N, CA, C and O of each residue as an XYZ file, in Angstrom:
904
protein
N     -71.890     34.410      4.244
C     -70.588     33.757      4.153
C     -69.934     34.136      2.831
O     -70.615     34.295      1.818
N     -68.597     34.283      2.845
C     -67.881     34.663      1.632
C     -66.841     33.622      1.291
O     -66.296     32.950      2.167
N     -66.573     33.499     -0.005
C     -65.549     32.569     -0.455
C     -64.174     33.218     -0.498
O     -63.192     32.570     -0.857
N     -64.097     34.492     -0.135
C     -62.818     35.198     -0.158
C     -61.841     34.547      0.806
O     -62.163     34.323      1.973
N     -60.657     34.246      0.318
C     -59.635     33.627      1.165
C     -59.087     34.661      2.129
O     -58.648     35.737      1.723
N     -59.116     34.326      3.406
C     -58.611     35.231      4.420
C     -57.109     35.027      4.579
O     -56.640     33.896      4.704
N     -56.379     36.092      4.574
C     -54.930     36.017      4.693
C     -54.450     36.974      5.758
O     -54.934     38.102      5.856
N     -53.491     36.520      6.562
C     -52.963     37.396      7.603
C     -52.087     38.493      6.999
O     -51.720     39.439      7.695
N     -51.753     38.381      5.728
C     -50.919     39.378      5.080
C     -51.716     40.345      4.214
O     -51.124     41.229      3.595
N     -53.040     40.208      4.148
C     -53.822     41.057      3.270
C     -53.774     42.509      3.737
O     -53.713     42.794      4.933
N     -53.802     43.403      2.781
C     -53.761     44.833      3.085
C     -55.181     45.383      3.117
O     -55.964     45.186      2.188
N     -55.488     46.069      4.196
C     -56.830     46.610      4.370
C     -56.694     47.978      5.035
O     -56.108     48.078      6.113
N     -57.224     49.032      4.415
C     -57.123     50.373      5.013
C     -57.675     50.425      6.438
O     -57.194     51.197      7.267
N     -58.686     49.601      6.717
C     -59.253     49.597      8.064
C     -58.240     49.073      9.079
O     -58.223     49.508     10.231
N     -57.410     48.152      8.651
C     -56.401     47.610      9.558
C     -55.420     48.690     10.002
O     -54.966     48.680     11.146
N     -55.092     49.614      9.112
C     -54.167     50.681      9.463
C     -54.723     51.543     10.583
O     -53.971     52.011     11.438
N     -56.023     51.757     10.588
C     -56.656     52.512     11.671
C     -56.511     51.777     12.988
O     -56.287     52.394     14.030
N     -56.640     50.457     12.944
C     -56.481     49.658     14.158
C     -55.038     49.742     14.649
O     -54.784     49.893     15.845
N     -54.091     49.643     13.703
C     -52.672     49.733     14.071
C     -52.378     51.066     14.744
O     -51.702     51.107     15.771
N     -52.870     52.136     14.184
C     -52.640     53.464     14.762
C     -53.242     53.571     16.156
O     -52.648     54.174     17.050
N     -54.414     52.989     16.338
C     -55.066     53.002     17.650
C     -54.228     52.241     18.679
O     -54.016     52.713     19.796
N     -53.756     51.049     18.279
C     -52.965     50.223     19.197
C     -51.621     50.879     19.505
O     -51.127     50.790     20.629
N     -51.031     51.535     18.509
C     -49.760     52.207     18.745
C     -49.894     53.307     19.790
O     -48.976     53.538     20.577
N     -51.038     53.984     19.795
C     -51.264     55.013     20.807
C     -51.352     54.393     22.200
O     -50.854     54.953     23.176
N     -51.999     53.220     22.272
C     -52.108     52.539     23.560
C     -50.744     52.105     24.087
O     -50.528     52.036     25.297
N     -49.822     51.810     23.161
C     -48.520     51.288     23.559
C     -47.415     52.333     23.511
O     -46.233     51.987     23.513
N     -47.788     53.604     23.467
C     -46.784     54.659     23.357
C     -45.780     54.624     24.507
O     -44.605     54.946     24.330
N     -46.255     54.232     25.678
C     -45.349     54.193     26.835
C     -44.204     53.217     26.612
O     -43.097     53.430     27.106
N     -44.469     52.141     25.863
C     -43.438     51.145     25.619
C     -42.310     51.676     24.750
O     -41.200     51.145     24.782
N     -42.583     52.720     23.973
C     -41.545     53.255     23.104
C     -40.353     53.770     23.911
O     -39.229     53.831     23.412
N     -40.614     54.133     25.153
C     -39.531     54.654     25.979
C     -38.795     53.593     26.773
O     -37.809     53.896     27.444
N     -39.264     52.340     26.708
C     -38.598     51.281     27.466
C     -37.194     51.055     26.903
O     -37.002     50.960     25.691
N     -36.230     50.972     27.799
C     -34.827     50.778     27.422
C     -34.358     51.886     26.471
O     -33.558     51.648     25.567
N     -34.872     53.098     26.694
C     -34.499     54.218     25.843
C     -33.013     54.510     25.851
O     -32.468     54.991     24.858
N     -32.352     54.224     26.962
C     -30.916     54.490     27.033
C     -30.136     53.603     26.069
O     -29.059     53.977     25.606
N     -30.693     52.408     25.763
C     -30.046     51.535     24.788
C     -30.069     52.195     23.409
O     -29.071     52.189     22.689
N     -31.204     52.755     23.060
C     -31.330     53.413     21.768
C     -30.433     54.648     21.692
O     -29.876     54.954     20.638
N     -30.298     55.349     22.807
C     -29.421     56.526     22.843
C     -27.972     56.126     22.610
O     -27.248     56.790     21.867
N     -27.555     55.048     23.244
C     -26.175     54.576     23.071
C     -25.950     54.088     21.644
O     -24.891     54.331     21.066
N     -26.930     53.408     21.076
C     -26.810     52.947     19.697
C     -26.635     54.122     18.751
O     -25.826     54.067     17.824
N     -27.389     55.181     18.984
C     -27.293     56.360     18.144
C     -25.959     57.074     18.335
O     -25.321     57.480     17.364
N     -25.543     57.224     19.587
C     -24.295     57.943     19.883
C     -23.082     57.219     19.313
O     -22.096     57.853     18.937
N     -23.157     55.888     19.249
C     -22.015     55.100     18.751
C     -22.194     54.657     17.303
O     -21.468     53.792     16.813
N     -23.172     55.260     16.624
C     -23.412     54.950     15.212
C     -23.556     53.453     14.963
O     -22.923     52.892     14.068
N     -24.397     52.821     15.766
C     -24.594     51.380     15.658
C     -25.765     51.016     14.751
O     -26.142     49.848     14.657
N     -26.343     52.021     14.080
C     -27.431     51.746     13.160
C     -28.758     51.581     13.870
O     -28.884     51.881     15.057
N     -29.750     51.098     13.129
C     -31.111     50.962     13.666
C     -31.618     49.528     13.566
O     -32.821     49.286     13.665
N     -30.714     48.585     13.371
C     -31.115     47.179     13.211
C     -31.508     46.590     14.562
O     -30.675     46.055     15.294
N     -32.785     46.699     14.871
C     -33.287     46.177     16.142
C     -34.763     45.850     15.980
O     -35.401     46.274     15.016
N     -35.297     45.097     16.922
C     -36.728     44.847     16.917
C     -37.466     46.125     17.297
O     -36.882     47.027     17.898
N     -38.732     46.203     16.953
C     -39.551     47.343     17.354
C     -40.046     47.130     18.780
O     -39.951     46.029     19.323
N     -40.574     48.192     19.378
C     -41.135     48.065     20.724
C     -42.323     47.113     20.716
O     -42.537     46.382     21.684
N     -43.098     47.113     19.635
C     -44.237     46.203     19.538
C     -43.767     44.756     19.509
O     -44.366     43.893     20.151
N     -42.690     44.485     18.760
C     -42.128     43.135     18.740
C     -41.542     42.775     20.094
O     -41.639     41.630     20.537
N     -40.934     43.757     20.750
C     -40.403     43.513     22.088
C     -41.497     43.110     23.056
O     -41.311     42.229     23.895
N     -42.630     43.759     22.929
C     -43.763     43.428     23.796
C     -44.260     42.005     23.523
O     -44.649     41.292     24.448
N     -44.245     41.596     22.252
C     -44.629     40.216     21.918
C     -43.659     39.233     22.552
O     -44.074     38.246     23.159
N     -42.364     39.505     22.411
C     -41.359     38.611     22.989
C     -41.498     38.532     24.504
O     -41.434     37.450     25.088
N     -41.685     39.681     25.130
C     -41.854     39.682     26.588
C     -43.049     38.823     26.991
O     -42.967     38.047     27.942
N     -44.151     38.963     26.268
C     -45.355     38.203     26.597
C     -45.123     36.701     26.433
O     -45.564     35.905     27.262
N     -44.426     36.317     25.357
C     -44.151     34.896     25.117
C     -43.258     34.330     26.213
O     -43.513     33.248     26.742
N     -42.213     35.071     26.544
C     -41.286     34.618     27.583
C     -41.994     34.525     28.924
O     -41.805     33.561     29.666
N     -42.807     35.524     29.234
C     -43.528     35.529     30.509
C     -44.531     34.377     30.570
O     -44.643     33.705     31.596
N     -45.261     34.147     29.471
C     -46.264     33.081     29.449
C     -45.633     31.696     29.566
O     -46.223     30.785     30.148
N     -44.429     31.543     29.010
C     -43.749     30.243     29.065
C     -42.954     30.053     30.350
O     -42.396     28.984     30.595
N     -42.908     31.118     31.182
C     -42.179     31.056     32.455
C     -40.737     30.618     32.241
O     -40.213     29.791     32.988
N     -40.097     31.178     31.212
C     -38.730     30.811     30.862
C     -37.747     31.285     31.922
O     -37.631     32.481     32.190
N     -37.050     30.343     32.514
C     -36.077     30.668     33.563
C     -34.640     30.668     33.038
O     -33.748     31.258     33.647
N     -34.428     30.005     31.910
C     -33.086     29.926     31.331
C     -33.212     30.090     29.823
O     -33.805     29.251     29.145
N     -32.644     31.186     29.300
C     -32.854     31.532     27.899
C     -31.552     31.907     27.218
O     -30.579     32.305     27.860
N     -31.560     31.769     25.897
C     -30.412     32.128     25.064
C     -30.870     33.120     24.005
O     -31.917     32.944     23.383
N     -30.071     34.166     23.808
C     -30.317     35.112     22.723
C     -29.094     35.109     21.815
O     -27.968     35.279     22.283
N     -29.313     34.916     20.524
C     -28.228     34.910     19.549
C     -28.283     36.220     18.777
O     -29.146     36.419     17.921
N     -27.354     37.105     19.092
C     -27.335     38.433     18.493
C     -27.738     39.490     19.505
O     -28.925     39.780     19.658
N     -26.775     40.065     20.194
C     -27.051     41.007     21.285
C     -27.193     42.438     20.794
O     -28.095     43.161     21.216
N     -26.287     42.847     19.891
C     -26.114     44.239     19.512
C     -25.876     45.049     20.796
O     -24.900     44.792     21.500
N     -26.737     46.009     21.114
C     -26.534     46.796     22.335
C     -27.441     46.343     23.474
O     -27.465     46.963     24.537
N     -28.186     45.258     23.253
C     -28.989     44.704     24.339
C     -30.444     45.122     24.362
O     -31.129     44.903     25.361
N     -30.940     45.727     23.273
C     -32.328     46.201     23.289
C     -33.313     45.048     23.420
O     -34.155     45.057     24.318
N     -33.223     44.057     22.541
C     -34.143     42.914     22.641
C     -33.898     42.136     23.925
O     -34.828     41.573     24.504
N     -32.639     42.104     24.373
C     -32.336     41.423     25.624
C     -33.061     42.025     26.809
O     -33.426     41.314     27.745
N     -33.276     43.348     26.775
C     -34.035     44.004     27.844
C     -35.481     43.497     27.871
O     -36.040     43.264     28.943
N     -36.081     43.329     26.690
C     -37.456     42.823     26.645
C     -37.520     41.381     27.142
O     -38.433     41.013     27.881
N     -36.552     40.574     26.735
C     -36.535     39.181     27.178
C     -36.370     39.105     28.693
O     -37.081     38.366     29.374
N     -35.421     39.881     29.204
C     -35.165     39.854     30.645
C     -36.367     40.349     31.436
O     -36.629     39.855     32.532
N     -37.108     41.327     30.893
C     -38.276     41.852     31.594
C     -39.360     40.783     31.729
O     -40.155     40.813     32.668
N     -39.386     39.841     30.786
C     -40.398     38.798     30.852
C     -40.011     37.601     31.694
O     -40.856     36.757     31.992
N     -38.741     37.511     32.085
C     -38.278     36.351     32.847
C     -38.528     36.532     34.341
O     -38.517     37.657     34.842
N     -38.749     35.441     35.045
C     -39.013     35.546     36.488
C     -37.740     35.875     37.268
O     -36.630     35.755     36.751
N     -37.921     36.285     38.498
C     -36.784     36.543     39.381
C     -35.951     35.265     39.485
O     -36.481     34.170     39.674
N     -34.651     35.432     39.359
C     -33.775     34.266     39.399
C     -33.503     33.674     38.031
O     -32.713     32.738     37.905
N     -34.159     34.217     36.986
C     -33.928     33.730     35.633
C     -32.561     34.155     35.131
O     -31.942     35.064     35.686
N     -32.090     33.494     34.076
C     -30.779     33.808     33.516
C     -30.867     33.838     31.994
O     -31.323     32.880     31.370
N     -30.425     34.951     31.401
C     -30.364     35.111     29.956
C     -28.901     35.112     29.527
O     -28.096     35.907     30.013
N     -28.573     34.210     28.610
C     -27.241     34.180     28.004
C     -27.372     34.784     26.603
O     -28.083     34.245     25.755
N     -26.687     35.897     26.366
C     -26.815     36.562     25.079
C     -25.460     36.604     24.380
O     -24.446     36.916     25.004
N     -25.440     36.292     23.089
C     -24.202     36.077     22.350
C     -23.967     37.181     21.321
O     -24.871     37.552     20.572
N     -22.738     37.697     21.296
C     -22.402     38.783     20.371
C     -20.916     38.670     19.987
O     -20.055     38.519     20.853
N     -20.632     38.746     18.689
C     -19.246     38.604     18.232
C     -18.486     39.927     18.148
O     -17.256     39.934     18.185
N     -19.204     41.047     18.035
C     -18.559     42.351     17.879
C     -18.173     42.915     19.249
O     -19.051     43.184     20.069
N     -16.869     43.099     19.513
C     -16.436     43.600     20.826
C     -17.051     44.944     21.203
O     -17.353     45.178     22.373
N     -17.241     45.830     20.223
C     -17.820     47.136     20.541
C     -19.279     46.993     20.964
O     -19.749     47.726     21.834
N     -19.992     46.055     20.354
C     -21.379     45.805     20.748
C     -21.436     45.166     22.131
O     -22.313     45.483     22.935
N     -20.502     44.269     22.401
C     -20.434     43.637     23.722
C     -20.243     44.695     24.800
O     -20.903     44.664     25.839
N     -19.338     45.629     24.543
C     -19.076     46.708     25.504
C     -20.333     47.551     25.725
O     -20.673     47.876     26.863
N     -21.018     47.903     24.642
C     -22.231     48.718     24.750
C     -23.325     47.960     25.492
O     -24.018     48.534     26.331
N     -23.481     46.676     25.187
C     -24.529     45.879     25.837
C     -24.282     45.754     27.332
O     -25.206     45.895     28.133
N     -23.044     45.492     27.703
C     -22.731     45.372     29.129
C     -23.026     46.672     29.860
O     -23.540     46.656     30.979
N     -22.702     47.797     29.232
C     -22.993     49.097     29.834
C     -24.495     49.288     29.995
O     -24.960     49.779     31.024
N     -25.251     48.898     28.972
C     -26.702     49.073     29.022
C     -27.349     48.179     30.076
O     -28.225     48.627     30.817
N     -26.929     46.935     30.145
C     -27.487     46.028     31.147
C     -27.107     46.474     32.566
O     -27.883     46.304     33.507
N     -25.921     47.038     32.704
C     -25.489     47.541     34.012
C     -26.363     48.721     34.430
O     -26.776     48.805     35.587
N     -26.642     49.621     33.511
C     -27.470     50.796     33.827
C     -28.897     50.384     34.175
O     -29.584     51.092     34.912
N     -29.342     49.254     33.655
C     -30.704     48.778     33.925
C     -30.757     47.831     35.119
O     -31.815     47.283     35.430
N     -29.633     47.639     35.784
C     -29.548     46.712     36.917
C     -29.933     45.289     36.513
O     -30.549     44.556     37.287
N     -29.561     44.913     35.293
C     -29.870     43.567     34.807
C     -28.639     42.666     34.732
O     -28.744     41.499     34.356
N     -27.490     43.199     35.084
C     -26.253     42.419     34.963
C     -26.293     41.128     35.769
O     -25.640     40.148     35.408
N     -27.055     41.125     36.857
C     -27.113     39.933     37.698
C     -27.915     38.813     37.066
O     -27.828     37.667     37.505
N     -28.697     39.128     36.039
C     -29.491     38.079     35.403
C     -29.171     37.900     33.920
O     -29.754     37.037     33.262
N     -28.238     38.718     33.382
C     -27.865     38.615     31.969
C     -26.360     38.393     31.851
O     -25.569     39.153     32.411
N     -25.968     37.352     31.124
C     -24.568     37.069     30.839
C     -24.314     37.316     29.364
O     -24.933     36.681     28.510
N     -23.398     38.244     29.057
C     -23.050     38.557     27.678
C     -21.787     37.774     27.307
O     -20.748     37.925     27.949
N     -21.881     36.943     26.277
C     -20.761     36.127     25.835
C     -20.229     36.653     24.512
O     -20.969     36.752     23.534
N     -18.950     36.988     24.483
C     -18.329     37.523     23.278
C     -17.738     36.399     22.435
O     -17.190     35.435     22.969
N     -17.853     36.528     21.110
C     -17.257     35.550     20.213
C     -18.248     35.017     19.210
O     -19.420     35.396     19.212
N     -17.770     34.132     18.349
C     -18.621     33.536     17.325
C     -19.750     32.751     17.985
O     -19.517     31.960     18.899
N     -20.962     32.974     17.517
C     -22.133     32.378     18.165
C     -22.084     30.859     18.162
O     -22.367     30.234     19.184
N     -21.730     30.256     17.036
C     -21.749     28.795     16.959
C     -20.760     28.169     17.936
O     -21.013     27.092     18.475
N     -19.635     28.842     18.165
C     -18.665     28.331     19.142
C     -19.205     28.469     20.563
O     -19.081     27.548     21.371
N     -19.805     29.623     20.866
C     -20.374     29.817     22.195
C     -21.557     28.892     22.439
O     -21.796     28.471     23.571
N     -22.297     28.575     21.383
C     -23.430     27.652     21.535
C     -22.946     26.257     21.910
O     -23.612     25.548     22.664
N     -21.796     25.866     21.388
C     -21.235     24.564     21.774
C     -20.981     24.525     23.278
O     -21.241     23.520     23.939
N     -20.471     25.634     23.805
C     -20.213     25.711     25.249
C     -21.514     25.707     26.036
O     -21.623     25.033     27.060
N     -22.502     26.461     25.555
C     -23.779     26.544     26.263
C     -24.539     25.219     26.244
O     -25.397     24.987     27.095
N     -24.233     24.352     25.283
C     -24.909     23.050     25.231
C     -24.725     22.274     26.529
O     -25.551     21.435     26.888
N     -23.632     22.563     27.227
C     -23.371     21.882     28.498
C     -24.388     22.284     29.565
O     -24.573     21.571     30.551
N     -25.043     23.425     29.365
C     -26.030     23.904     30.343
C     -27.459     23.554     29.936
O     -28.408     23.894     30.642
N     -27.612     22.881     28.811
C     -28.955     22.513     28.324
C     -29.626     21.548     29.302
O     -28.943     20.852     30.053
N     -30.969     21.503     29.294
C     -31.871     22.135     28.329
C     -32.241     23.561     28.726
O     -32.208     23.936     29.898
N     -32.596     24.346     27.697
C     -33.023     25.728     27.890
C     -34.532     25.838     27.680
O     -35.160     24.983     27.055
N     -35.087     26.911     28.220
C     -36.532     27.139     28.101
C     -36.895     27.950     26.861
O     -37.988     27.812     26.312
N     -35.962     28.798     26.428
C     -36.289     29.740     25.355
C     -35.026     30.104     24.594
O     -33.946     30.199     25.176
N     -35.167     30.308     23.282
C     -34.051     30.752     22.446
C     -34.562     31.781     21.455
O     -35.536     31.536     20.743
N     -33.905     32.937     21.408
C     -34.285     33.995     20.474
C     -33.141     34.230     19.494
O     -31.993     34.407     19.902
N     -33.460     34.230     18.195
C     -32.465     34.385     17.131
C     -32.668     35.718     16.435
O     -33.751     36.006     15.927
N     -31.618     36.532     16.415
C     -31.665     37.825     15.730
C     -30.231     38.191     15.372
O     -29.642     39.092     15.971
N     -29.674     37.485     14.389
C     -28.256     37.642     14.068
C     -28.050     37.530     12.562
O     -28.918     37.933     11.788
N     -26.906     36.984     12.136
C     -26.604     36.845     10.714
C     -27.522     35.811     10.080
O     -27.565     34.656     10.504
N     -28.249     36.238      9.069
C     -29.288     35.394      8.484
C     -28.745     34.110      7.873
O     -29.443     33.096      7.850
N     -27.503     34.136      7.375
C     -26.934     32.943      6.757
C     -26.847     31.775      7.730
O     -26.856     30.616      7.317
N     -26.762     32.079      9.020
C     -26.612     31.027     10.034
C     -27.914     30.675     10.735
O     -27.908     29.853     11.652
N     -29.037     31.277     10.330
C     -30.310     30.985     10.983
C     -30.629     29.485     11.017
O     -31.076     29.000     12.056
N     -30.421     28.723      9.927
C     -30.724     27.286      9.997
C     -29.905     26.571     11.067
O     -30.433     25.736     11.801
N     -28.611     26.896     11.156
C     -27.759     26.257     12.161
C     -28.186     26.639     13.574
O     -28.193     25.798     14.474
N     -28.542     27.904     13.768
C     -28.986     28.343     15.088
C     -30.280     27.625     15.501
O     -30.435     27.210     16.649
N     -31.195     27.490     14.548
C     -32.471     26.851     14.879
C     -32.287     25.355     15.138
O     -32.959     24.788     16.000
N     -31.388     24.721     14.402
C     -31.105     23.302     14.664
C     -30.521     23.137     16.066
O     -30.838     22.177     16.770
N     -29.663     24.084     16.466
C     -29.119     24.028     17.832
C     -30.253     24.142     18.846
O     -30.299     23.398     19.826
N     -31.163     25.076     18.604
C     -32.282     25.262     19.534
C     -33.126     24.000     19.615
O     -33.556     23.613     20.701
N     -33.370     23.353     18.477
C     -34.200     22.147     18.461
C     -33.598     21.045     19.319
O     -34.321     20.244     19.912
N     -32.279     21.009     19.383
C     -31.593     19.980     20.176
C     -31.515     20.366     21.651
O     -31.647     19.512     22.527
N     -31.302     21.649     21.923
C     -30.967     22.078     23.284
C     -32.111     22.706     24.077
O     -31.930     23.071     25.239
N     -33.283     22.836     23.461
C     -34.454     23.265     24.222
C     -35.074     22.070     24.932
O     -34.950     20.933     24.476
N     -35.734     22.330     26.034
C     -36.468     21.273     26.714
C     -37.758     20.984     25.941
O     -38.212     21.844     25.186
N     -38.353     19.815     26.102
C     -39.673     19.582     25.488
C     -40.659     20.652     25.963
O     -40.808     20.872     27.165
N     -41.314     21.298     25.041
C     -42.194     22.405     25.380
C     -41.498     23.752     25.359
O     -42.143     24.796     25.465
N     -40.164     23.726     25.221
C     -39.415     24.972     25.121
C     -39.714     25.670     23.809
O     -40.215     25.061     22.864
N     -39.398     26.966     23.765
C     -39.786     27.769     22.603
C     -38.588     28.434     21.958
O     -37.669     28.893     22.636
N     -38.615     28.477     20.618
C     -37.636     29.238     19.842
C     -38.374     30.357     19.128
O     -39.520     30.188     18.710
N     -37.720     31.490     18.990
C     -38.299     32.619     18.258
C     -37.191     33.252     17.426
O     -36.013     33.171     17.775
N     -37.580     33.877     16.333
C     -36.608     34.553     15.470
C     -37.263     35.761     14.829
O     -38.452     35.738     14.513
N     -36.488     36.812     14.639
C     -37.014     38.023     14.008
C     -36.303     38.278     12.683
O     -35.268     37.681     12.389
N     -36.880     39.177     11.894
C     -36.275     39.553     10.622
C     -36.343     38.480      9.557
O     -35.530     38.473      8.632
N     -37.314     37.560      9.675
C     -37.334     36.398      8.785
C     -37.870     36.694      7.386
O     -37.758     35.848      6.500
N     -38.448     37.878      7.167
C     -38.940     38.219      5.833
C     -37.828     38.779      4.943
O     -38.002     38.903      3.731
N     -36.692     39.117      5.548
C     -35.555     39.680      4.798
C     -35.974     40.872      3.937
O     -35.541     41.015      2.794
N     -36.816     41.713      4.506
C     -37.321     42.881      3.776
C     -37.941     42.476      2.438
O     -37.793     43.170      1.432
N     -38.633     41.345      2.451
C     -39.322     40.872      1.260
C     -38.476     40.018      0.340
O     -38.958     39.580     -0.705
N     -37.222     39.770      0.701
C     -36.318     39.042     -0.187
C     -36.231     37.551      0.112
O     -35.421     36.851     -0.496
N     -37.053     37.048      1.041
C     -36.944     35.651      1.418
C     -37.245     34.723      0.241
O     -36.758     33.592      0.219
N     -38.025     35.166     -0.723
C     -38.356     34.338     -1.892
C     -37.529     34.714     -3.115
O     -37.841     34.291     -4.228
N     -36.501     35.488     -2.922
C     -35.672     35.949     -4.036
C     -34.951     34.791     -4.710
O     -34.409     33.912     -4.039
N     -34.946     34.792     -6.038
C     -34.206     33.801     -6.806
C     -33.047     34.444     -7.555
O     -32.046     33.780     -7.826
N     -33.164     35.716     -7.890
C     -32.125     36.419     -8.613
C     -31.806     37.727     -7.902
O     -32.644     38.282     -7.192
N     -30.598     38.205     -8.099
C     -30.205     39.455     -7.471
C     -28.761     39.397     -7.045
O     -27.973     38.629     -7.597
N     -28.407     40.205     -6.064
C     -27.048     40.193     -5.548
C     -26.743     38.837     -4.931
O     -27.589     38.267     -4.242
N     -25.525     38.304     -5.172
C     -25.172     36.993     -4.610
C     -25.396     36.906     -3.100
O     -25.861     35.880     -2.603
N     -25.071     37.967     -2.372
C     -25.237     37.940     -0.919
C     -26.702     37.818     -0.541
O     -27.043     37.131      0.422
N     -27.579     38.490     -1.305
C     -29.017     38.385     -1.045
C     -29.516     36.977     -1.333
O     -30.360     36.454     -0.605
N     -28.996     36.359     -2.397
C     -29.413     35.002     -2.735
C     -29.018     34.022     -1.644
O     -29.789     33.127     -1.295
N     -27.817     34.190     -1.105
C     -27.349     33.309     -0.026
C     -28.248     33.447      1.191
O     -28.635     32.450      1.800
N     -28.577     34.671      1.541
C     -29.437     34.914      2.697
C     -30.834     34.355      2.472
O     -31.428     33.777      3.382
N     -31.361     34.526      1.259
C     -32.701     34.030      0.949
C     -32.744     32.509      1.022
O     -33.681     31.942      1.584
N     -31.739     31.847      0.462
C     -31.709     30.380      0.521
C     -31.595     29.899      1.965
O     -32.236     28.925      2.359
N     -30.770     30.595      2.747
C     -30.617     30.212      4.151
C     -31.926     30.374      4.917
O     -32.272     29.540      5.754
N     -32.654     31.458      4.623
C     -33.896     31.684      5.354
C     -34.958     30.671      4.949
O     -35.758     30.252      5.786
N     -34.980     30.275      3.687
C     -35.935     29.244      3.283
C     -35.595     27.912      3.949
O     -36.490     27.156      4.327
N     -34.310     27.631      4.090
C     -33.902     26.427      4.822
C     -34.336     26.521      6.284
O     -34.784     25.540      6.878
N     -34.196     27.712      6.847
C     -34.637     27.954      8.221
C     -36.115     27.611      8.389
O     -36.498     26.958      9.359
N     -36.944     28.054      7.442
C     -38.376     27.767      7.526
C     -38.656     26.265      7.419
O     -39.578     25.762      8.061
N     -37.880     25.556      6.622
C     -38.062     24.102      6.524
C     -37.751     23.429      7.858
O     -38.425     22.478      8.252
N     -36.734     23.925      8.544
C     -36.416     23.388      9.875
C     -37.532     23.726     10.854
O     -37.946     22.881     11.648
N     -38.015     24.959     10.796
C     -39.054     25.415     11.713
C     -40.317     24.576     11.585
O     -40.930     24.215     12.590
N     -40.708     24.264     10.350
C     -41.946     23.530     10.129
C     -41.730     22.018     10.021
O     -42.588     21.292      9.519
N     -40.580     21.562     10.496
C     -40.297     20.128     10.577
C     -40.918     19.600     11.872
O     -40.437     19.911     12.962
N     -41.970     18.810     11.758
C     -42.703     18.349     12.949
C     -41.873     17.429     13.832
O     -42.222     17.212     14.993
N     -40.787     16.887     13.307
C     -39.911     16.060     14.142
C     -39.077     16.914     15.087
O     -38.535     16.419     16.075
N     -38.982     18.203     14.772
C     -38.217     19.129     15.611
C     -39.130     20.020     16.450
O     -38.891     20.214     17.642
N     -40.170     20.557     15.829
C     -41.078     21.466     16.527
C     -42.515     20.987     16.332
O     -42.977     20.810     15.205
N     -43.200     20.784     17.431
C     -44.564     20.250     17.353
C     -45.543     21.304     16.858
O     -46.619     20.978     16.357
N     -45.165     22.569     17.003
C     -46.032     23.652     16.542
C     -45.163     24.838     16.162
O     -44.163     25.121     16.822
N     -45.550     25.534     15.088
C     -44.801     26.707     14.654
C     -45.761     27.702     14.034
O     -46.777     27.323     13.452
N     -45.431     28.981     14.164
C     -46.313     30.017     13.632
C     -45.511     31.232     13.197
O     -44.427     31.504     13.713
N     -46.077     31.961     12.225
C     -45.488     33.201     11.742
C     -46.347     34.360     12.225
O     -47.562     34.366     12.027
N     -45.720     35.331     12.853
C     -46.417     36.535     13.294
C     -46.036     37.641     12.315
O     -44.873     38.041     12.275
N     -46.981     38.147     11.524
C     -46.659     39.079     10.434
C     -46.362     40.494     10.900
O     -47.071     41.434     10.540
N     -45.308     40.646     11.705
C     -44.828     41.980     12.044
C     -44.126     42.552     10.820
O     -44.015     41.873      9.799
N     -43.655     43.779     10.909
C     -43.040     44.411      9.759
C     -41.926     43.592      9.135
O     -41.884     43.434      7.915
N     -41.020     43.067      9.955
C     -39.896     42.291      9.448
C     -40.092     40.795      9.595
O     -39.256     40.014      9.142
N     -41.184     40.386     10.223
C     -41.474     38.961     10.362
C     -40.892     38.371     11.638
O     -39.687     38.446     11.876
N     -41.761     37.782     12.455
C     -41.371     37.144     13.705
C     -41.978     35.753     13.713
O     -43.153     35.596     13.378
N     -41.208     34.741     14.087
C     -41.731     33.379     14.133
C     -41.481     32.764     15.500
O     -40.565     33.166     16.217
N     -42.305     31.786     15.850
C     -42.091     31.023     17.069
C     -42.269     29.547     16.764
O     -43.054     29.171     15.893
N     -41.546     28.727     17.479
C     -41.669     27.286     17.340
C     -41.619     26.652     18.712
O     -40.852     27.088     19.570
N     -42.426     25.628     18.931
C     -42.473     24.925     20.217
C     -41.899     23.536     20.019
O     -42.353     22.792     19.150
N     -40.916     23.185     20.810
C     -40.294     21.873     20.681
C     -41.237     20.790     21.200
O     -40.893     19.608     21.176
């Protein structure tokens, strides 16, 4: 027995070998929704998206929870939405929110090419305003947050109210590329860091979520169960 504290964030050269092995096993997933990535590249939409490995985690969570009605905050071109939709049962409905009209257009095209338009509704406009409208359809089974970090606390509070008991919330990019604990720096980074720390306080509030966990992916993925 050892007194060494075990940490899920510890760096170990042996772990890298395991990661490389698992990545080879999941190589086929890299091509899932490839047309979304092609459109993102062709329209210079950047690379701000979840990885295929994170997509597989989200799909597994959604599938295991049998989520029939879900909300995604932050569509971009629909890459993460494809993973969420793949995990939902036949007859499920995903409402995905995006404020940028060009992203809305790209996402609708991508969902149409994947024959997912019948189960995915893309809502254009400010997320908080669209969430007010979606509250009328509550309760939801699942909520995924991947949008402007400054609003993560508000989005998670909405999820805590509008998820059903046992429903799940998830969010990506919560490490802010290591800046979540930042105290000094660019004002915009400080605002984002403070917002993300507030988000974590909401996540680990037992009055809102009975269980919460951090999955140490590259950018950080969290889940909370209402």
